[in-house]
C-alpha positions in Angstrom: 126.3 -49.6 28.8 129.3 -48.3 30.6 129.9 -49.3 34.2 130.1 -46.6 36.9 133.5 -45.0 37.1 133.5 -44.1 40.8 132.5 -45.4 44.2 129.7 -42.8 44.4 128.6 -43.7 40.9 128.1 -47.3 41.9 125.8 -46.2 44.8 123.8 -44.0 42.4 123.6 -46.9 39.8 122.4 -49.4 42.4 119.7 -47.0 43.6 118.7 -46.2 40.0 118.3 -49.9 39.1 116.3 -50.6 42.3 114.0 -47.6 41.7 113.5 -48.6 38.1 112.8 -52.3 38.9 110.5 -51.6 41.9 108.6 -49.0 39.9 108.0 -51.4 37.2 106.9 -54.1 39.7 104.4 -51.6 41.1 103.0 -50.7 37.7 102.7 -54.3 36.6 101.5 -55.8 40.0 100.7 -53.1 42.5 99.5 -55.6 45.1 102.9 -57.2 45.3 104.5 -53.8 45.9 101.9 -52.9 48.6 102.6 -56.2 50.4 106.4 -55.6 50.2 105.8 -52.2 51.9 103.7 -53.7 54.6 100.3 -52.2 53.5 97.1 -54.2 53.7 96.0 -55.2 50.2 92.3 -54.8 49.6 90.6 -56.5 46.6 89.4 -54.1 43.9 85.8 -55.2 44.5 86.1 -54.4 48.2 87.4 -50.9 47.8 85.1 -48.0 48.7 83.9 -45.7 46.0 86.4 -42.9 45.7 89.4 -45.1 46.8 92.2 -44.1 44.5 94.9 -46.2 46.1 95.7 -47.9 42.8 95.9 -44.6 41.0 98.3 -43.2 43.6 100.4 -46.4 43.5 100.6 -46.1 39.7 101.6 -42.4 39.9 104.3 -43.2 42.6 105.6 -46.1 40.6 105.8 -44.1 37.4 107.8 -41.5 39.4 110.1 -44.3 40.7 110.7 -45.5 37.1 111.5 -41.9 36.0 113.8 -41.4 39.0 115.6 -44.7 38.3 116.3 -43.4 34.8 117.5 -40.1 36.1 119.9 -41.8 38.5 121.2 -44.1 35.7 121.8 -41.1 33.4 123.6 -39.3 36.3 125.7 -42.4 36.7 126.5 -42.6 33.0 127.6 -38.9 32.9 129.3 -39.0 36.3 127.2 -36.0 37.3 128.8 -35.5 40.7 126.7 -32.4 41.6 123.6 -34.6 41.3 125.3 -37.2 43.5 125.9 -34.6 46.3 122.3 -33.3 45.9 120.9 -36.8 46.4 122.7 -37.3 49.7 120.9 -34.3 51.3 117.5 -35.1 49.9 117.7 -38.8 50.6 118.5 -38.0 54.3 115.4 -35.7 54.3 113.3 -38.6 52.8 114.7 -40.9 55.5 113.6 -38.5 58.2 110.1 -38.0 56.7 109.5 -41.7 56.2 110.8 -42.6 59.7 108.4 -40.0 61.2 105.5 -41.6 59.3 106.3 -45.0 60.9 106.9 -43.5 64.3 103.6 -41.6 64.3 101.6 -44.6 63.1 100.8 -43.1 59.7 102.6 -45.9 58.0 103.1 -49.6 58.9 106.3 -50.6 60.7 107.5 -52.5 57.6 107.6 -49.2 55.7 110.6 -48.3 57.8 112.5 -50.5 55.3 112.0 -47.8 52.7 113.2 -45.1 55.1 116.3 -47.3 55.9 116.9 -47.8 52.1 117.0 -44.0 51.7 119.2 -43.4 54.7 121.7 -46.1 54.0 121.8 -45.1 50.3 122.5 -41.5 51.3 125.3 -42.4 53.7 126.7 -44.9 51.1 126.8 -42.2 48.4 128.3 -39.7 50.9 131.0 -42.2 51.8 131.6 -42.9 48.1 132.0 -39.2 47.4 134.5 -38.9 50.2 136.4 -41.9 49.0 136.4 -40.6 45.5 137.7 -37.2 46.6 140.5 -38.9 48.6 141.6 -41.0 45.6 141.5 -37.9 43.3 143.7 -36.1 45.8 146.3 -38.9 45.6 146.0 -39.6 41.9 149.1 -39.3 39.8 149.4 -36.3 37.4 150.2 -36.5 33.8 153.8 -35.5 33.1 152.9 -33.7 29.9 150.1 -31.5 31.2 150.2 -31.7 35.0 146.5 -32.7 34.9 145.3 -35.2 37.5 144.7 -38.6 35.9 141.6 -40.5 37.1 141.7 -44.2 37.6 139.6 -44.6 34.5 142.3 -42.9 32.4 144.6 -45.9 32.9 145.3 -47.7 29.7 144.1 -44.9 27.4 
């Protein structure tokens, strides 16, 4: 596996790994994930008929696994359009999850998920900004005049 080639790429890779790992945790041991999120864990025998919490957790965790893979593929390919796209939508997610906590629809501990999204969005935005600054000051190739990226060094 190739390491990320940019500051923004590192932020996307970290999020991808975390999403993948936490999604797998939720698929393997949903109660552990529910506890981490601050939700009350009810034994299967005590659940009401028609309670599909475990089904919903499994579906959400599978989506997290897929999202983790998408983010890692974006990192591998240095798909900068995807990086920019995530900044906007992770800020939207931060807003929605924060609203859920503030209105009492989610436990206070769930704000950690909102914070993870908000901080991740800001970190990726800062990474994109830093990357654009370093690209603007990158040396050009004498033969072609093309801008050389830091990853071109030694090639």
